[in-house]
Phi, psi and omega in degrees: 000325180300320181295332178287318185273359178291335181283126183296328178294317179293322177298319180292323176299315178300316179299317179295319180289338176296335179277345179151168181295145179220149173282163178301321179296319178295320178294312182298325183293344181275354185237155179265021176253160181297150182305320177299328177294317177295320178300321178296317178298318179296322178297316179299316179296320179294315180295331177280352179084010181279330178229160173230154180236141174223143182287142176220108189059240180255016181242163173252128179255131182256143180225138176287142174256089186302329180296335178290340180271359182305317179299323179291320179295321178297317178297315180300320180296317178298314181294319179298316179298319178303309183288326178299317179298316181291320179291324175297317178297319177297316179299321178296315180295320178297317179297319177297317179296319178296316179297317180295318178294320179296316180295317180295316180296316180294315179295317179297318180294320179295317179296320180299319181290326182289326182270343186266000000 
């Protein structure tokens, strides 16, 4: 699935479909590439199981299959948890450093007044 979504045009198609179903023509009108190029991207997305198409009159309407993105969402969650833990630890260390500097500055200022 990653190899399918590495292409920026396909990622944008997925983003547009996340907002709702679109016809092939509506999708194609959003891009500056020829309609056959958009059709190829849609075929790749369909074959990967990320989108589905159903006929509506003489058009094909595309719909995102959000469940197909579950593995990516799980990965994103794992990576987010990893970075949240590290950023929380960094915030704690920064707070400790700020507290230590404040204490040193306050103590130093107090000592200067006591000796001066």
